[in-house]
C-alpha positions in Angstrom: 73.1 33.9 24.0 72.4 30.3 24.8 69.9 31.4 27.4 67.8 33.4 24.9 66.5 30.4 22.8 65.4 28.7 25.9 62.6 31.3 26.2 61.3 30.2 22.8 60.5 26.7 24.2 57.3 27.6 26.0 56.3 29.8 23.1 56.8 26.9 20.7 54.7 24.7 22.9 51.9 27.3 23.2 52.0 27.7 19.4 51.5 24.0 18.9 48.5 23.9 21.2 47.0 26.9 19.5 47.6 25.6 16.0 46.8 21.9 16.3 44.7 21.5 19.4 42.8 24.7 19.4 39.6 22.8 18.9 39.8 21.5 22.6 41.1 24.6 24.3 37.7 26.0 24.8 36.6 22.7 26.1 39.5 22.5 28.6 38.8 26.0 29.7 35.1 25.4 30.1 35.6 22.1 32.0 38.2 23.8 34.2 35.7 26.5 35.1 33.0 23.9 35.6 35.1 21.9 38.1 36.3 25.0 39.9 32.8 26.3 40.3 31.6 22.9 41.4 34.3 22.6 44.0 33.6 26.1 45.3 29.9 25.3 45.5 30.5 22.0 47.3 32.8 23.7 49.9 30.3 26.5 50.4 27.5 24.0 50.8 29.6 22.0 53.3 30.4 25.0 55.6 26.9 26.4 55.3 25.5 23.1 56.6 28.0 23.1 59.5 27.0 26.7 60.4 23.3 25.9 60.1 23.6 22.8 62.3 25.6 24.7 65.0 23.0 27.5 65.0 20.2 25.0 65.6 21.8 22.8 68.3 23.8 25.5 70.1 26.8 24.8 72.3 25.5 21.3 73.2 26.4 20.1 69.8 30.2 20.6 70.1 30.8 17.1 71.4 29.0 15.8 68.3 30.8 17.8 65.7 32.2 14.7 63.9 28.7 13.4 63.4 27.5 16.7 62.0 30.6 16.8 59.7 29.9 13.2 58.5 26.2 14.0 57.8 27.2 17.2 55.9 29.7 15.2 53.8 27.0 12.7 52.9 24.6 15.4 51.9 27.3 17.1 49.7 28.1 13.8 48.0 24.4 13.1 47.3 24.0 16.6 45.9 27.3 16.5 44.0 25.9 15.2 40.6 22.8 17.6 40.5 25.1 20.5 41.4 27.7 19.5 38.8 25.0 19.3 36.1 23.5 22.6 37.1 26.9 24.3 36.9 27.8 22.6 33.6 24.4 23.7 32.0 24.9 27.2 33.3 28.4 27.4 31.8 27.2 25.8 28.5 24.4 28.4 28.3 26.9 31.2 28.9 29.5 29.8 26.5 27.2 28.8 23.6 24.6 31.5 24.1 22.0 31.2 21.2 23.4 27.8 20.1 22.8 26.2 23.5 19.1 25.5 22.8 20.0 24.4 19.3 22.4 21.8 20.6 19.9 20.4 23.0 17.2 20.4 20.3 19.6 18.5 18.0 20.0 15.7 20.5 16.2 15.5 20.9 15.8 15.6 17.1 18.1 12.7 16.7 16.0 10.6 19.1 12.9 11.4 17.0 14.5 10.4 13.7 13.1 6.9 13.9 9.6 8.2 13.5 10.4 9.4 10.0 10.6 6.5 7.5 11.2 8.6 4.4 15.0 8.7 3.9 15.0 11.7 1.6 12.9 13.8 3.9 14.9 12.6 6.9 18.2 13.7 5.2 16.8 17.2 4.4 15.6 17.7 7.9 18.9 16.4 9.4 21.1 18.6 7.2 19.1 21.7 8.0 19.2 21.0 11.8 22.9 20.3 12.0 23.8 23.4 9.9 21.6 25.5 12.1 23.1 24.1 15.3 26.8 24.0 14.5 26.8 26.8 12.0 28.9 24.9 9.4 29.6 26.3 5.9 28.6 23.0 4.1 27.3 19.6 4.9 26.0 16.5 3.0 24.4 13.3 4.1 25.8 10.6 1.9 24.0 7.3 1.6 25.5 3.9 0.6 24.3 2.5 -2.7 22.9 -1.0 -2.3 24.5 -2.3 -5.5 27.9 -0.6 -5.8 28.4 0.3 -2.1 29.6 3.9 -3.0 28.2 6.8 -1.1 26.2 9.6 -2.8 24.6 12.6 -1.4 20.8 12.5 -0.8 20.7 15.9 1.0 23.3 18.7 1.1 23.9 22.3 1.9 26.5 24.9 0.9 28.1 23.0 -2.0 28.5 25.1 -5.2 28.8 22.0 -7.3 27.6 18.4 -7.1 28.8 16.6 -4.0 31.6 14.2 -5.0 31.0 10.5 -4.6 32.8 8.6 -1.8 33.9 5.3 -3.1 33.6 2.1 -1.1 37.3 1.4 -2.0 38.4 4.7 -0.5 41.3 4.7 2.0 38.9 6.4 4.5 36.4 3.5 4.5 38.3 1.1 6.9 38.3 3.9 9.5 34.7 4.8 8.9 33.5 1.2 9.0 35.2 0.8 12.3 33.0 3.7 13.6 35.7 6.4 13.9 35.3 10.0 12.8 37.8 11.1 10.1 39.1 14.6 10.5 41.2 15.7 7.5 42.5 18.8 9.2 44.4 16.6 11.7 48.1 16.5 10.7 48.0 12.7 11.2 45.5 12.3 8.4 48.1 12.8 5.7 50.0 9.8 7.1 47.0 7.6 7.7 45.2 8.1 4.4 46.1 8.6 0.7 47.5 12.1 0.4 45.9 12.7 -3.0 42.5 11.8 -1.6 43.0 14.0 1.5 43.8 16.9 -0.8 40.9 16.2 -3.0 38.4 16.4 -0.2 40.1 19.5 1.3 39.8 21.2 -2.0 36.1 20.3 -2.1 35.7 22.0 1.3 35.0 18.8 3.2 37.1 18.2 6.4 35.1 15.8 8.5 33.4 12.4 7.9 31.2 11.1 10.6 30.1 7.5 9.9 26.6 6.2 10.5 27.4 2.6 11.4 24.8 -0.3 11.5 25.8 -3.9 12.2 29.6 -3.2 11.8 29.3 -1.4 8.5 28.9 2.3 7.5 25.6 2.7 5.7 25.8 6.5 5.6 28.3 9.3 6.2 27.9 12.8 7.5 30.4 14.9 5.4 31.0 18.4 6.9 33.1 21.4 6.2 34.3 23.8 8.9 32.4 26.3 10.9 31.5 29.6 9.3 34.1 31.2 11.6 36.7 28.9 10.0 37.2 27.2 13.4 37.6 23.5 13.6 35.3 21.2 15.5 36.2 20.5 19.1 35.8 17.1 20.7 32.4 18.1 22.1 31.1 19.0 18.7 32.4 15.7 17.3 30.9 13.7 20.2 27.6 15.4 19.5 27.8 14.5 15.8 28.8 10.9 16.7 25.7 10.5 18.9 23.5 12.0 16.2 25.1 9.7 13.6 24.2 6.6 15.6 20.6 7.6 15.7 20.7 8.5 12.0 22.0 5.0 11.1 19.1 3.4 12.9 16.6 5.7 11.2 18.1 5.1 7.8 18.0 1.4 8.2 14.4 1.6 9.4 13.6 3.7 6.3 15.3 1.1 4.1 13.4 -1.7 5.7 10.2 0.2 5.4 10.9 1.0 1.7 11.6 -2.7 1.0 8.5 -3.7 2.9 6.5 -1.2 0.9 7.9 -2.4 -2.4 7.2 -6.0 -1.4 3.7 -5.0 -0.4 3.2 -3.2 -3.7 4.6 -6.2 -5.6 2.3 -8.5 -3.7 -0.6 -6.2 -4.5 0.3 -6.2 -8.2 0.6 -10.0 -8.1 -2.7 -10.3 -6.3 -4.4 -8.0 -8.8 -2.8 -10.0 -11.6 -4.1 -13.2 -10.2 -7.5 -11.7 -9.7 -7.6 -10.6 -13.3 -6.7 -14.1 -14.4 -9.4 -15.6 -12.3 -12.0 -13.1 -13.3 -11.0 -13.5 -17.0 -11.8 -17.2 -17.0 -14.9 -18.2 -19.1 -15.5 -21.1 -16.7 -16.9 -20.8 -13.2 -14.4 -21.0 -10.3 -15.2 -21.9 -6.7 -12.6 -22.1 -3.9 -13.7 -23.6 -0.6 -12.0 -24.8 2.5 -12.0 -28.2 4.2 -15.4 -27.4 5.8 -16.8 -26.7 2.3 -17.2 -23.1 3.1 -16.8 -20.9 0.0 -13.9 -18.4 0.0 -13.7 -17.5 -3.7 -16.4 -17.1 -6.4 -15.6 -15.6 -9.8 -17.6 -13.4 -12.2 -18.1 -16.1 -14.8 -19.9 -18.4 -12.4 -21.9 -15.4 -11.1 -23.1 -14.8 -14.7 -24.4 -18.2 -15.8 -25.4 -19.5 -12.3 -27.2 -16.4 -11.2 -25.7 -16.1 -7.7 -23.7 -13.0 -6.8 -20.2 -13.2 -5.3 -21.3 -11.4 -2.1 -24.2 -13.9 -1.6 -22.0 -16.9 -2.2 -18.8 -16.2 -0.2 -19.0 -17.4 3.4 -21.7 -20.0 2.7 -21.3 -23.7 2.4 -21.6 -25.7 -0.9 -24.8 -27.4 0.4 -26.4 -23.9 0.8 -25.5 -22.9 -2.8 -25.8 -26.0 -5.0 -28.3 -28.8 -5.5 -28.1 -31.8 -3.2 -27.6 -34.3 -6.0 -24.7 -32.2 -7.4 -23.1 -32.0 -3.9 -23.5 -35.8 -3.4 -21.8 -36.4 -6.8 -18.9 -34.1 -5.9 -18.4 -35.8 -2.6 -18.5 -39.3 -4.1 -16.0 -38.3 -6.8 -13.7 -36.7 -4.1 -13.9 -39.9 -2.1 -13.0 -42.1 -5.0 -10.3 -39.7 -6.5 -8.8 -37.6 -3.6 -6.2 -36.0 -6.0 -8.7 -34.6 -8.4 -11.7 -35.8 -10.5 -13.9 -34.6 -13.3 -17.6 -35.1 -13.7 -19.1 -34.8 -17.2 -22.6 -33.4 -18.1 -23.8 -33.0 -14.5 -27.3 -31.4 -14.3 -27.5 -28.3 -12.2 -30.4 -25.9 -11.5 -29.4 -22.3 -11.8 -30.3 -19.5 -9.4 -31.7 -17.3 -12.3 -35.3 -16.1 -12.1 -36.4 -18.8 -14.6 -34.6 -21.6 -12.6 -33.2 -22.9 -15.9 -31.6 -26.3 -16.1 -27.8 -26.3 -16.8 -25.4 -29.0 -17.9 -21.9 -28.5 -16.5 -18.5 -30.3 -16.5 -17.2 -30.1 -13.0 -13.5 -30.6 -12.1 -12.4 -30.6 -8.5 -8.7 -30.6 -7.4 -7.3 -30.3 -3.8 -5.8 -27.0 -2.7 -2.4 -27.8 -1.1 -0.6 -25.7 1.6 2.3 -23.4 0.5 4.9 -26.0 1.5 3.6 -28.2 -1.3 2.9 -31.2 1.0 0.3 -33.3 -0.9 -0.8 -34.9 2.3 -2.0 -31.6 3.8 -5.1 -30.2 2.0 -6.3 -26.8 3.0 -9.2 -26.6 0.6 -10.4 -27.5 -2.9 -10.8 -25.7 -6.2 -13.9 -26.4 -8.3 -14.1 -25.5 -12.0 -17.5 -25.4 -13.6 -17.8 -25.4 -17.4 -21.3 -24.5 -18.7 -21.9 -26.8 -21.6 -25.7 -26.3 -21.9 -25.6 -24.3 -25.2 -22.9 -26.6 -26.6 -24.9 -29.7 -25.8 -28.0 -28.2 -27.3 -26.1 -27.3 -30.5 -24.6 -30.8 -30.7 -28.1 -32.3 -30.3 -29.4 -30.0 -33.1 -26.5 -31.0 -35.3 -27.2 -34.7 -34.6 -30.8 -34.2 -35.5 -29.9 -32.3 -38.7 -27.6 -35.2 -39.7 -30.3 -37.8 -38.9 -32.9 -35.7 -40.8 -30.6 -35.6 -43.8 -30.3 -39.4 -43.6 -34.1 -39.6 -43.4 -34.4 -37.4 -46.5 -32.2 -39.8 -48.5 -34.3 -42.7 -47.2 -37.6 -40.8 -48.0 -36.5 -40.2 -51.6 -36.5 -43.9 -52.2 -39.6 -44.7 -50.1 -41.7 -42.0 -51.7 -41.3 -43.5 -55.2 -42.3 -47.0 -53.9 -45.3 -45.7 -51.9 -46.7 -43.4 -54.5 -47.3 -46.4 -56.9 -49.9 -48.2 -54.7 -51.4 -44.9 -53.6 -52.0 -44.0 -57.2 -53.8 -47.3 -57.7 -56.0 -46.8 -54.6 -56.9 -43.3 -55.7 -57.8 -44.4 -59.2 -60.0 -47.3 -58.1 -61.7 -45.0 -55.6 -62.5 -42.4 -58.2 -63.8 -45.2 -60.5 -66.2 -46.4 -57.7 -67.3 -42.8 -57.1 -68.1 -42.3 -60.7 -71.8 -42.7 -61.0 -72.3 -43.6 -57.3 -75.5 -42.7 -55.6 -74.8 -39.6 -53.3 -77.3 -40.9 -50.8 -75.6 -44.2 -50.5 -73.7 -44.4 -47.1 -70.9 -46.2 -48.9 -70.4 -43.1 -51.1 -69.4 -41.1 -48.0 -66.8 -43.7 -47.1 -65.4 -43.7 -50.6 -65.0 -39.9 -50.4 -63.2 -40.2 -47.1 -60.9 -42.8 -48.7 -60.2 -40.5 -51.6 -59.4 -37.6 -49.3 -57.1 -39.6 -47.2 -55.4 -41.1 -50.3 -54.6 -37.5 -51.5 -53.5 -36.7 -47.9 -51.2 -39.7 -47.8 -49.7 -38.8 -51.2 -49.0 -35.3 -49.9 -47.4 -36.7 -46.7 -45.1 -39.0 -48.8 -44.2 -36.1 -51.0 -43.5 -34.0 -47.9 -41.0 -36.6 -46.7 -38.8 -35.4 -49.6 -38.6 -31.9 -48.0 -38.1 -33.1 -44.4 -34.3 -32.8 -44.6 -34.5 -29.4 -46.3 -36.6 -27.1 -44.0 -37.9 -24.0 -45.7 -37.6 -25.4 -49.2 -41.1 -27.0 -49.5 -42.8 -26.4 -52.8 -46.2 -26.4 -51.1 -47.6 -22.9 -50.8 -48.6 -21.8 -47.4 -52.1 -20.6 -46.8 -54.1 -19.5 -43.8 -55.2 -22.5 -41.9 -57.7 -22.7 -39.0 -55.9 -24.7 -36.3 -59.2 -25.6 -34.7 -60.4 -27.2 -38.0 -57.2 -29.2 -38.3 -57.6 -30.6 -34.7 -61.2 -31.5 -35.5 -60.3 -33.3 -38.7 -57.6 -35.4 -37.0 -60.1 -36.3 -34.2 -62.6 -37.5 -36.8 -59.9 -39.9 -38.1 -59.1 -41.3 -34.7 -62.5 -41.3 -33.1 -63.0 -45.0 -33.5 -59.6 -45.8 -32.1 -60.2 -43.6 -29.0 -63.5 -45.4 -28.3 -61.9 -48.8 -28.6 -59.0 -47.8 -26.3 -61.4 -46.2 -23.7 -59.7 -42.8 -24.1 -61.9 -39.8 -23.3 -61.3 -36.6 -25.1 -61.6 -33.1 -23.6 -61.6 -30.2 -26.1 -61.0 -26.6 -25.0 -60.7 -25.0 -28.4 -60.8 -21.2 -28.8 -64.3 -19.9 -29.5 -63.1 -18.0 -32.6 -61.0 -19.5 -35.4 -57.3 -19.4 -34.8 -55.5 -19.0 -38.1 -51.9 -19.7 -38.8 -49.9 -19.5 -42.0 -48.9 -23.0 -42.9 -49.4 -26.2 -44.9 -52.6 -28.0 -43.8 -51.6 -31.6 -44.4 -48.3 -31.0 -42.5 -50.1 -29.6 -39.5 -52.5 -32.5 -39.6 -49.5 -34.8 -39.5 -48.2 -32.9 -36.4 -51.4 -33.4 -34.4 -51.9 -37.0 -35.7 -48.4 -38.0 -34.4 -49.1 -36.4 -31.0 -52.5 -38.0 -30.7 -51.2 -41.4 -31.6 -48.4 -41.1 -29.1 -50.9 -40.1 -26.4 -53.0 -43.2 -27.3 -50.0 -45.5 -27.0 -49.1 -44.0 -23.6 -52.6 -44.9 -22.2 -53.0 -48.6 -23.0 -55.7 -48.9 -20.3 -57.5 -45.7 -21.2 -57.3 -42.2 -19.8 -57.9 -38.6 -20.7 -56.6 -36.7 -23.7 -57.0 -32.9 -23.4 -56.6 -30.5 -26.3 -56.7 -26.7 -25.9 -56.0 -23.8 -28.3 -55.7 -20.1 -27.5 -54.2 -16.9 -28.9 -51.3 -15.5 -26.9 -50.2 -12.2 -28.4 -49.1 -12.7 -31.9 -48.9 -16.5 -31.5 -51.3 -19.4 -31.5 -50.7 -21.8 -28.6 -52.0 -25.5 -28.7 -51.6 -27.8 -25.7 -52.0 -31.6 -25.9 -51.9 -33.4 -22.6 -52.5 -37.0 -21.6 -52.7 -39.0 -18.4 -50.3 -41.7 -19.6 -47.2 -43.3 -18.3 -44.9 -40.3 -18.9 -41.3 -40.0 -20.1 -38.3 -40.5 -17.8 -36.2 -37.3 -17.3 -33.0 -38.9 -18.8 -34.9 -39.7 -22.0 -36.7 -36.4 -22.3 -33.8 -34.7 -24.1 -33.8 -37.4 -26.9 -37.5 -37.6 -27.8 -36.9 -35.6 -31.0 -34.0 -37.8 -32.2 -34.9 -39.8 -35.3 -35.3 -43.5 -34.6 -35.4 -43.0 -30.8 -38.5 -44.5 -29.2 -39.6 -45.6 -25.7 -42.1 -48.1 -27.2 -41.6 -51.8 -27.4 -39.9 -53.3 -30.4 -42.3 -53.4 -33.3 -44.6 -50.8 -31.7 -42.9 -47.6 -33.0 -40.3 -46.4 -35.5 -39.0 -43.4 -33.6 -39.8 -41.0 -36.5 -43.1 -39.5 -35.3 -41.8 -36.8 -33.0 -38.7 -36.2 -35.2 -41.0 -35.4 -38.1 -43.2 -33.3 -35.9 -40.3 -31.3 -34.7 -39.1 -30.7 -38.3 -42.6 -29.5 -39.4 -43.0 -27.2 -36.4 -39.6 -25.6 -36.9 -40.4 -25.3 -40.7 -43.5 -23.3 -39.7 -41.3 -20.9 -37.5 -42.8 -22.4 -34.4 -41.7 -24.0 -31.1 -42.6 -27.2 -29.4 -41.9 -28.0 -25.7 -42.5 -31.1 -23.7 -43.2 -31.5 -19.9 -43.5 -35.0 -18.6 -43.2 -36.9 -15.3 -43.2 -40.7 -14.9 -46.7 -41.8 -13.9 -48.3 -38.3 -14.2 -48.6 -37.9 -18.0 -47.1 -35.7 -20.7 -47.9 -32.3 -22.0 -46.8 -30.9 -25.4 -47.1 -27.1 -26.0 -47.0 -25.8 -29.6 -46.6 -22.2 -30.4 -47.1 -21.0 -34.1 -47.1 -17.5 -35.5 -50.6 -16.0 -35.9 -51.5 -15.4 -39.5 -51.2 -11.7 -40.7 -54.9 -11.4 -41.4 -55.7 -12.7 -37.9 -53.3 -10.2 -36.4 -54.9 -7.4 -38.2 -58.4 -8.4 -37.1 -57.2 -8.8 -33.5 -55.8 -5.3 -33.5 -59.1 -3.8 -34.7 
């Protein structure tokens, strides 16, 4: 009876192998067959070579048998590895049948994972390929969350419900971070890990965890169930999964880096677009140029008021784009103030078709390198503020304020001047009463009377100088040619004394405007007197009138000394004069400007020092003249 239980010992041993190590039985068998077949093939190859050599050399080769045996041994050793691989592949193909090509394809697929940078698409492809190769009932690729570190599924197969989360604090993690595969169907698993956690994953149908380790830390985990035949994975299957997991870890990290790079690139793109919007939203012009003064940035505002497009400006130097005086002023300011300077009211010629003159405030600051080292300048930023319209409005406001002051002054002057004018007019009328019409002195008295009335109208007109458009005088149609002729008759003697020659180019037909005659006479009188004062040694005074569309244009030009460019913008300011003290009051052009504006006209002045001055007046053509012109 004691001998009978001894027979159970080998049965118990065999049962343990079948139950707990069944996963490697097929591997052991396959490798045993492989080594047996390899050994047989090597022996057969050795004796075949001996026979072949004996057949070729005949009986004479008997004394050299040891040499032949040595050569045959060397040949067998050299061919051992190829023969072994061939035998192994042949047995694998017989053993795995249809899955042999899948296993080889899985290894090739793992090598190609790095070409796919989309982690989600990579996970779906990987799960499908492993399920197809190993024929497992369920699988999930679980990725570590960057914040919490827990693992969640990004691709799975065969799970009826949502794949459970694998916590970073799980008892499995130390083993997985060390790069070891965790097999929960191993009896030692219950002793190595928390029993409740092992039962939890077994109930979920997950028995294997293969870590994807990168730089000593698991960044993903392959969670698998068993094969559909309910067989456990053998060591060869786990080795295959471990090799694939290493490639997966690299591919996932590449995908993460690519995603971070793409997010950074998108963020940089948004920041660049935001900065572009800021620069393009500026009302002031912006120019960025390098140390060689080559333009690298040109915003839309500068393109609008300067008249040069962005494409035409970028890549060119400042000297090719701006005026030479402007560039010289910038360089001088940069030399005196290397850390930034501002130039106020700098003249600049635009690139518009009319080549209009601009006034700008220019601020230049150095562009430093990203490290913030103030000693290293990589370029400069130039801000241009167009103040042309603002300066014009300020000048008009100053003129309006000065004209209002003149109006207050004129109210007092008019009262004092009208008293002597009344006496002169009365005495002139008494002399004309009963005077002989043929007497030459009668003609002079009539001229005195007319000029007295005209002087009274001018004095009364001073009261309306500060209130344009409120004149009580009624406007009538006035022939501008007749006004010019009358004014010339008054100054004829002065022109002769001053050796001033007059050239008249008046329109052949009357040019009629709607206005107040004595005010228009005042305009031309002021302009003619200014021309006389500008030619103390004599010269030419040219007057021309013409009709241009619905406006009458009058040009008064002289060959006098001219007006400096810096004073040209102030000639209409009250009390501003270029004449010597005691020679002028500075009110003539100011009054002229007010009268012309009151008649809805414009007045422009072109002058150059030593070349003379030209005033151009444009007044609306009277309605009757417009009608006759259209007929």
